[in-house]
C-alpha positions in Angstrom: 26.0 -40.3 26.3 24.9 -36.7 25.7 21.2 -35.8 26.5 19.2 -34.7 23.3 18.4 -31.0 22.8 14.7 -31.7 22.7 15.0 -33.2 26.3 16.8 -30.2 27.6 14.3 -27.8 26.2 11.5 -30.0 27.5 13.0 -29.8 31.1 13.5 -25.9 30.9 10.7 -24.0 32.7 10.2 -20.3 32.6 10.7 -18.3 35.8 8.2 -15.9 37.2 10.9 -13.5 38.3 12.1 -13.3 34.8 8.6 -12.2 33.7 8.3 -9.6 36.4 11.9 -8.3 35.5 11.0 -8.2 31.8 7.6 -6.5 32.4 9.5 -3.7 34.4 12.1 -3.1 31.7 9.1 -2.8 29.1 7.2 -0.4 31.4 10.4 1.7 31.8 10.7 1.7 28.1 7.2 2.8 27.6 7.6 5.5 30.1 10.7 6.8 28.4 9.0 6.6 25.0 5.8 8.5 26.2 8.0 11.2 27.9 10.0 11.7 24.8 6.9 11.9 22.8 5.2 14.5 25.0 8.4 16.5 25.1 8.6 16.4 21.3 4.9 17.5 20.9 5.3 20.1 23.4 8.3 21.7 21.6 6.4 21.5 18.3 3.5 23.3 19.8 5.8 25.9 21.2 7.6 26.4 17.8 4.3 26.5 16.0 3.0 29.2 18.3 6.2 31.2 17.9 6.0 31.0 14.1 2.3 32.0 14.4 3.3 35.2 16.4 6.0 35.8 13.9 3.6 35.7 11.1 1.0 37.9 12.8 3.7 40.4 13.5 4.7 40.5 9.9 1.0 40.7 8.9 0.5 43.8 11.2 3.5 45.6 9.6 2.2 44.7 6.2 -1.2 46.2 7.2 0.5 49.4 8.3 2.4 49.8 5.1 -0.9 49.1 3.2 -2.6 51.9 5.1 0.3 54.2 4.3 0.2 53.4 0.6 -3.5 54.0 0.5 -3.2 57.3 2.2 -0.4 58.4 -0.2 -2.6 57.4 -3.2 -5.4 59.4 -1.7 -3.2 62.4 -1.5 -1.9 62.1 -5.0 -5.5 61.6 -6.3 -6.5 64.9 -4.8 -4.9 68.2 -5.9 -5.8 69.9 -2.6 -6.2 67.9 0.7 -8.1 70.1 3.1 -8.1 69.2 6.9 -11.7 68.4 6.7 -11.4 65.8 3.9 -8.3 64.3 5.6 -10.3 64.1 9.0 -13.1 62.2 7.0 -10.6 60.0 5.3 -9.0 58.9 8.6 -12.4 58.5 10.2 -13.6 56.3 7.4 -10.5 54.0 7.9 -11.8 53.2 11.5 -8.3 52.7 12.8 -9.2 51.7 16.4 -11.1 48.7 15.0 -9.3 47.8 11.8 -5.8 48.8 12.6 -5.5 49.0 16.4 -1.7 49.1 16.3 -1.6 52.5 14.3 -1.3 55.4 16.8 -1.1 58.4 14.4 -1.4 59.3 10.7 -0.1 62.6 9.4 0.9 64.6 6.2 4.2 66.7 6.1 4.1 69.3 3.3 7.2 70.3 1.6 7.8 74.1 1.8 10.7 76.1 0.2 12.1 78.9 2.4 10.7 81.5 -0.1 7.2 80.3 0.5 7.3 80.1 4.3 5.6 83.3 5.1 2.7 82.8 2.7 2.3 79.2 3.9 2.1 80.2 7.6 -0.5 82.7 6.8 -2.6 80.1 4.9 -2.4 77.7 7.8 -3.6 80.2 10.3 -7.0 80.3 8.8 -10.2 79.9 10.9 -10.9 76.6 9.2 -7.9 74.8 10.7 -8.8 76.3 14.2 -12.3 75.0 13.9 -10.9 71.3 13.7 -9.1 71.9 17.0 -5.6 72.5 15.7 -3.6 74.9 17.8 -2.2 78.1 16.3 0.0 77.1 13.3 3.8 78.1 13.7 6.8 76.3 12.1 9.0 74.7 14.8 11.9 74.7 15.6 12.4 78.2 14.9 15.2 79.4 12.6 15.6 79.8 8.8 16.5 76.7 6.6 16.6 76.2 2.9 13.3 74.1 3.0 10.9 72.7 5.3 8.9 69.5 5.7 6.1 70.5 8.0 3.3 68.4 9.5 0.1 70.1 8.5 -2.4 67.3 8.9 -2.4 65.2 12.0 -4.9 62.5 13.2 -6.0 61.9 15.9 -6.2 65.4 17.4 -4.6 64.8 20.8 -1.0 64.8 19.2 -1.7 68.2 17.4 -0.3 70.4 20.2 3.1 68.8 20.0 3.6 68.0 16.4 1.3 70.5 14.5 3.8 72.7 12.5 6.8 70.6 13.4 9.5 70.6 10.8 10.7 66.9 10.2 13.7 68.2 8.2 15.0 70.0 11.2 16.8 66.8 12.2 19.7 65.9 9.9 19.2 62.1 10.0 15.5 62.5 9.4 16.1 65.0 6.6 18.5 62.4 4.8 15.9 59.8 5.1 13.2 62.0 3.6 15.4 63.1 0.8 16.2 59.4 0.1 12.6 58.6 0.1 11.8 61.6 -2.2 14.4 60.6 -4.7 13.6 56.8 -4.7 9.8 56.9 -4.2 10.2 54.1 -1.4 8.9 53.9 2.0 11.4 55.4 4.5 12.0 54.9 8.2 14.7 55.9 10.6 14.6 52.7 12.5 14.7 54.4 15.7 11.7 54.1 18.1 9.9 57.3 19.1 7.5 57.8 22.1 3.8 57.8 21.5 1.9 60.8 22.4 -1.1 58.8 24.1 1.4 56.6 26.0 4.8 58.2 26.7 6.1 54.9 28.3 5.5 52.9 25.0 7.5 52.9 21.8 6.3 53.5 18.4 7.9 53.1 14.9 7.5 55.7 12.1 7.0 55.0 8.4 7.0 57.6 5.8 6.0 57.5 2.0 6.6 60.3 -0.4 3.6 61.9 -2.2 4.0 63.5 -5.8 1.7 65.6 -7.8 -0.3 63.4 -10.1 0.0 65.7 -13.2 3.7 65.4 -13.3 6.1 62.6 -14.3 8.2 60.8 -11.8 10.5 58.7 -14.1 13.8 60.2 -13.1 15.2 61.7 -9.8 14.9 65.1 -11.2 11.3 64.5 -12.1 10.5 63.2 -8.7 12.2 66.3 -7.1 10.0 68.6 -9.1 6.9 66.8 -8.5 7.6 66.2 -4.8 4.7 67.6 -2.5 5.6 66.2 0.9 5.2 62.7 2.6 2.5 60.7 4.4 3.5 59.3 7.7 2.1 56.8 10.2 3.4 55.7 13.7 2.3 52.6 14.9 2.6 51.1 18.6 5.0 48.2 18.8 3.4 47.0 22.1 -0.1 47.0 20.5 1.3 45.3 17.3 2.8 42.4 19.3 0.0 42.0 21.7 -2.4 41.8 18.7 -0.2 39.1 17.3 -0.4 37.1 20.7 -4.1 37.1 20.7 -5.6 33.4 20.9 -2.2 31.7 21.7 -2.7 28.3 23.4 0.3 28.8 25.8 -0.2 32.1 27.9 3.2 31.7 29.7 5.1 32.4 26.5 7.3 35.5 26.9 7.8 37.6 23.7 10.7 40.1 23.3 11.2 42.1 20.2 14.4 43.8 19.3 15.6 46.0 16.6 19.0 44.8 15.5 21.9 47.1 14.9 22.6 47.5 11.1 25.5 45.4 9.9 25.4 43.0 13.1 24.2 39.5 12.5 21.4 38.4 14.8 22.3 36.3 17.9 20.0 33.2 18.5 20.6 33.4 22.2 21.9 36.8 23.3 19.9 39.7 21.9 21.7 42.7 20.4 20.1 46.0 19.5 17.3 48.0 21.0 14.5 46.5 23.1 11.1 47.4 21.4 8.8 45.2 23.5 8.9 42.7 26.3 5.6 40.9 27.2 6.9 40.4 30.8 7.2 44.0 32.1 8.6 43.0 35.4 11.6 41.2 33.8 12.0 43.6 30.8 15.2 43.2 29.2 16.3 40.2 31.5 17.6 36.9 30.1 15.2 34.0 30.6 16.2 31.3 33.1 18.3 28.3 31.8 15.3 25.9 32.2 13.1 27.8 29.8 12.5 26.7 26.2 13.8 29.4 23.8 13.6 30.2 20.2 14.3 33.3 18.1 12.8 34.1 14.7 13.5 37.2 12.3 11.0 39.7 11.1 11.5 42.0 8.2 10.6 45.6 8.9 10.8 47.7 5.8 14.3 46.2 4.9 15.5 46.3 8.4 15.8 43.2 10.6 14.0 42.7 13.7 14.5 39.7 16.0 11.8 38.1 18.1 12.8 36.0 21.1 10.4 33.6 22.6 10.8 31.6 25.9 8.5 29.7 28.1 8.8 27.3 31.2 9.0 23.7 30.3 6.1 23.0 32.7 3.8 25.4 30.9 4.0 23.5 27.7 2.3 20.5 29.3 -1.2 20.1 30.5 -2.1 18.7 33.9 -3.0 15.3 32.3 0.4 15.0 30.5 2.1 14.6 33.8 0.3 11.2 34.2 0.6 9.8 30.7 4.2 8.5 31.1 3.3 6.6 34.3 0.1 5.4 32.5 2.2 4.2 29.7 4.6 2.3 31.9 1.7 0.7 33.7 0.2 -0.4 30.4 3.5 -1.9 29.3 4.2 -3.6 32.5 0.7 -5.1 32.8 0.5 -6.1 29.2 4.1 -7.6 29.2 3.2 -9.5 32.3 0.0 -10.9 30.8 1.8 -12.0 27.7 4.4 -13.6 29.8 1.8 -15.5 31.8 0.2 -16.6 28.4 3.7 -17.6 27.3 4.1 -19.6 30.5 0.9 -21.2 30.0 1.7 -22.0 26.3 5.1 -23.5 27.3 3.4 -25.8 29.9 0.7 -26.7 27.4 3.4 -27.3 24.8 5.2 -29.8 27.1 2.1 -31.7 27.5 1.3 -31.5 23.9 4.9 -32.7 23.0 4.3 -35.8 25.3 1.0 -36.5 23.7 2.6 -36.1 20.3 5.2 -38.4 21.1 2.8 -41.0 22.2 0.6 -40.4 19.3 3.6 -40.6 16.9 4.7 -43.8 18.3 1.2 -45.2 17.9 0.9 -43.8 14.3 4.2 -45.4 13.4 3.0 -48.7 14.6 -0.2 -48.3 12.7 1.6 -47.0 9.6 3.9 -50.1 9.7 0.8 -52.4 10.1 -1.0 -50.5 7.4 1.9 -50.8 5.1 2.3 -54.4 5.7 -1.4 -54.9 5.3 -1.2 -52.9 1.9 1.7 -55.1 0.7 -0.3 -58.1 1.5 -3.5 -56.8 -0.3 -1.3 -56.0 -3.3 0.0 -59.5 -3.3 -3.4 -60.8 -2.8 -4.8 -58.7 -5.7 -1.9 -59.9 -7.9 -2.5 -63.4 -7.1 -6.3 -63.1 -7.6 -5.5 -61.4 -10.9 -3.3 -64.2 -11.9 -5.8 -66.9 -10.7 -8.6 -65.1 -12.6 -6.7 -64.9 -15.8 -5.6 -68.6 -15.5 -9.2 -69.5 -14.8 -10.5 -67.6 -17.8 -7.8 -69.3 -19.7 -8.8 -72.7 -18.4 -12.5 -72.1 -19.1 -11.9 -70.8 -22.6 -9.8 -73.9 -23.3 -12.5 -76.2 -21.9 -15.1 -74.6 -23.9 -12.9 -74.7 -27.0 -11.9 -78.3 -26.5 -15.2 -79.8 -25.3 -18.1 -77.7 -26.3 -16.5 -76.5 -29.5 -15.6 -79.9 -30.7 -19.1 -81.2 -30.0 -20.6 -78.3 -31.8 -18.3 -78.8 -34.8 -19.3 -82.5 -34.9 -22.9 -81.7 -34.7 -22.6 -79.2 -37.4 -21.0 -81.8 -39.7 -23.8 -84.1 -39.0 -26.4 -81.5 -39.6 -24.7 -80.5 -42.9 -24.7 -84.0 -44.1 -28.3 -84.5 -43.3 -29.2 -81.3 -45.2 -27.2 -82.5 -48.1 -28.9 -85.9 -48.4 -32.5 -84.6 -47.8 -32.1 -81.6 -50.4 -33.9 -83.4 -53.2 -36.1 -86.1 -51.7 -37.4 -84.7 -48.4 -38.0 -81.1 -48.8 -39.6 -80.7 -45.3 -36.9 -82.5 -43.6 -34.2 -80.5 -45.6 -35.9 -77.3 -44.3 -35.7 -78.5 -40.8 -32.1 -79.6 -41.2 -31.0 -76.2 -42.8 -32.7 -74.3 -39.9 -30.9 -76.5 -37.3 -27.5 -75.9 -39.3 -28.1 -72.1 -39.0 -28.8 -72.4 -35.2 -25.6 -74.6 -34.8 -23.7 -71.6 -36.6 -25.2 -69.0 -34.3 -24.3 -71.1 -31.2 -20.7 -71.6 -32.5 -20.4 -67.8 -32.9 -21.8 -67.2 -29.5 -19.3 -69.7 -28.0 -16.5 -68.0 -30.1 -17.5 -64.7 -28.5 -17.5 -66.1 -25.0 -14.1 -67.6 -25.5 -12.7 -64.3 -26.7 -14.2 -62.3 -23.9 -12.6 -64.8 -21.4 -9.3 -65.0 -23.1 -8.9 -64.5 -26.9 -6.9 -67.4 -28.5 -5.2 -64.8 -30.6 -3.0 -63.9 -27.4 -1.3 -67.2 -28.1 0.0 -65.7 -31.4 1.7 -62.6 -29.6 0.8 -59.3 -28.4 0.9 -57.6 -31.8 -1.5 -60.1 -33.1 -3.9 -59.6 -30.3 -3.7 -55.8 -30.5 -4.5 -56.0 -34.2 -7.4 -58.3 -33.5 -8.8 -56.0 -30.7 -8.5 -53.0 -32.8 -10.4 -54.7 -35.7 -13.1 -55.8 -33.4 -13.3 -52.1 -32.0 -13.7 -50.7 -35.6 -16.5 -53.0 -36.2 -18.4 -52.2 -32.8 -17.9 -48.5 -32.8 -17.3 -47.5 -36.4 -14.3 -45.1 -35.1 -11.3 -44.8 -37.2 -8.3 -46.4 -35.4 -4.5 -46.5 -36.4 -2.0 -49.1 -35.0 1.7 -48.3 -35.1 4.0 -51.1 -34.3 7.3 -50.4 -35.9 9.2 -53.1 -34.0 6.9 -56.1 -34.8 6.0 -58.6 -32.1 7.6 -57.6 -28.8 9.3 -60.2 -26.6 6.9 -60.3 -23.5 5.6 -63.2 -21.3 2.0 -64.2 -21.2 1.4 -62.3 -18.0 2.7 -59.0 -19.5 0.8 -59.6 -22.8 -2.5 -60.3 -20.9 -2.1 -57.2 -18.7 -1.4 -54.9 -21.9 -4.2 -56.5 -23.8 -6.6 -55.9 -20.7 -5.4 -52.2 -20.5 -6.1 -51.8 -24.3 -9.5 -53.4 -23.7 -10.4 -51.1 -20.9 -9.1 -47.9 -22.7 -11.1 -48.7 -25.9 -14.2 -49.4 -23.9 -13.9 -46.0 -22.2 -13.3 -44.2 -25.5 -16.4 -45.9 -27.0 -18.7 -45.1 -24.1 -17.4 -41.6 -23.0 -14.9 -39.9 -25.3 -17.1 -39.0 -28.2 -13.9 -39.5 -30.3 -13.7 -39.8 -34.1 -10.0 -41.1 -34.2 -7.9 -43.3 -32.1 -4.2 -44.1 -32.3 -2.5 -47.0 -30.7 1.3 -47.4 -30.7 3.5 -50.2 -29.5 7.2 -49.5 -29.2 10.0 -51.4 -27.5 12.7 -49.1 -25.9 15.7 -51.1 -24.5 14.3 -53.4 -21.7 10.9 -51.7 -21.6 7.8 -51.9 -23.8 5.6 -48.9 -24.1 2.0 -48.8 -25.3 0.3 -45.3 -26.1 -3.5 -45.1 -26.7 -4.6 -41.6 -27.8 -8.0 -40.3 -28.8 -9.3 -36.8 -29.9 -12.4 -36.9 -27.7 -13.7 -34.5 -25.1 -11.2 -35.6 -22.4 -11.7 -36.3 -18.8 -13.7 -34.1 -16.6 -12.5 -33.1 -13.1 -13.2 -35.9 -10.6 -13.7 -38.6 -13.3 -10.8 -40.6 -12.1 -12.1 -40.5 -8.4 -15.7 -41.1 -9.3 -17.5 -43.5 -6.8 -17.9 -46.9 -8.6 -15.6 -46.2 -11.3 -12.5 -48.6 -11.3 -11.4 -48.7 -14.9 -8.5 -46.3 -14.7 -7.7 -47.4 -11.2 -7.6 -50.9 -12.5 -5.1 -49.8 -15.4 -2.8 -48.1 -12.9 -2.9 -51.1 -10.5 -2.1 -53.6 -13.3 1.0 -51.7 -14.3 2.1 -51.4 -10.6 1.8 -55.1 -10.2 4.1 -55.6 -13.2 6.5 -53.0 -12.0 5.7 -50.5 -14.6 4.2 -47.0 -14.9 1.2 -45.5 -16.1 0.5 -41.8 -17.3 -3.0 -40.5 -18.1 -2.9 -37.0 -19.7 -6.1 -35.3 -20.5 -7.2 -31.9 -21.7 -10.7 -30.5 -21.9 -11.9 -31.1 -25.6 -8.3 -31.9 -26.4 -8.5 -35.7 -25.9 -6.9 -38.2 -23.6 -3.6 -40.1 -23.8 -2.9 -43.3 -21.8 0.8 -44.2 -21.7 1.8 -47.5 -19.9 5.4 -48.8 -19.9 6.4 -52.3 -18.5 9.7 -54.0 -18.1 10.2 -56.9 -20.7 11.1 -60.2 -18.9 11.3 -63.1 -21.5 9.6 -64.3 -24.7 6.2 -66.0 -24.4 5.6 -69.4 -25.5 3.3 -69.8 -28.5 0.9 -72.9 -28.2 -1.0 -74.2 -31.3 -4.2 -72.4 -32.4 -7.5 -74.2 -32.4 -10.4 -74.0 -34.8 -12.1 -71.3 -32.9 -9.2 -68.8 -33.2 -10.2 -65.7 -35.3 
């Protein structure tokens, strides 16, 4: 015979080695999860820092172009820009504090060849020399159709090399100046230039054409006729990038800035183009090690594309405490899992003991339940027997009262009536006493009749329908409540036990209606359906309140249900607040009841 599954489960015991192995696996999982989380967060910080530097570089370029446009607007607003006013304008900008990446700002005036001699004479005035400019001379020497000569330059330390320099002497720069003059847009050669204050650092030039304010600039011809020259700035690429790297959380991040070759798509890993800046001077231009985290982002420089390359050692992205977090997570996972396994082990042991106790209690409960059920059946049989004995005793007492006391009272009344008739003329006093006695006998007969009807109405011997009609009539007299009886099938075929039970149910229901329902109308229906008899008692009263059926000391409704249960029938009580109550009982019909003769006290 196979052993039950519950027994096998009962014998299975958890092993501590399984708990240690499970805890180790969970700790390893926690370690991997925490390590991956830290790696992801570190990479996010690196990417966010790179995007912040990218944004700062773009913002620095935007600031330089704003200064350039402001200077061009200043020149266009003034018909004549003297060196003194230009010097005051640049000093007002406070470039070292507000725009630290700008290295120089200048103005190059457009001079046709026929005005060269006059222009050189004007620029050699004492006013220009007083500001610290060297003696003016257009360079390089040689005759050209036109010149774009630097006439204003700030700061002064670059004046010796650039003052009087013709930007249009270089063909590539001349083409860029002509394109800017014809379009009115900012121009740049895209090639780095050396800065006068730091020859080892690269700078990038930007130029914007300046037109006369009193002339139109709608067409190319208009712009050429109104062209005065161009304003230019040169900003330091190292200072621009270093300013963008201020307040970065990871100091070990290396930043390299490349100007890409026109027409060549940027490469995410291998830079192409010209190196403009490398934050690590000792490894300038060298590729980062393979274990470094790398990222490249583009920067727009006046329509040209720059590429910024970021790299940093992986270890620099983590704090000193981050190295212990995976081990701490592994320890937490191991200890918590081991504690939970210990709790599970204790629960399993407790469960085994609880199951044994439950089996013992279940066995005792089943024995007690069987005894209780047997006792309940005996009580119900005893209650049925007691009810039957009580009804039979009521019937016997009612018949004895009817047969003995009733007959004696009837005979006594006849004698009193004869006495009253004979003394009516000759003995008035005696007649009065006889008449009073006759009335007292009539009252006693009515009291005896009521007692008999309370014990067991004789009208029950005429059938259930007659008993129901009699009970309804009595109810109308006592309560004054309107009551209708529906009995379409006539007298149903029921035995005396069933008729008495239904009559008692009707009595109890009408008594409850009179005392509690506050009803104005009652409907009683008797209907025989196949082998069952159904009686419905409905009223339009206030209904039953919550807890009325289980109220202490109230056994009326319980008695109705118990009577129907003893007969093998059903009882249904439906009530709605202020909607009335309906009591429906159904009992199986056994056989037709015998009908004994009716005595004189039947009503």
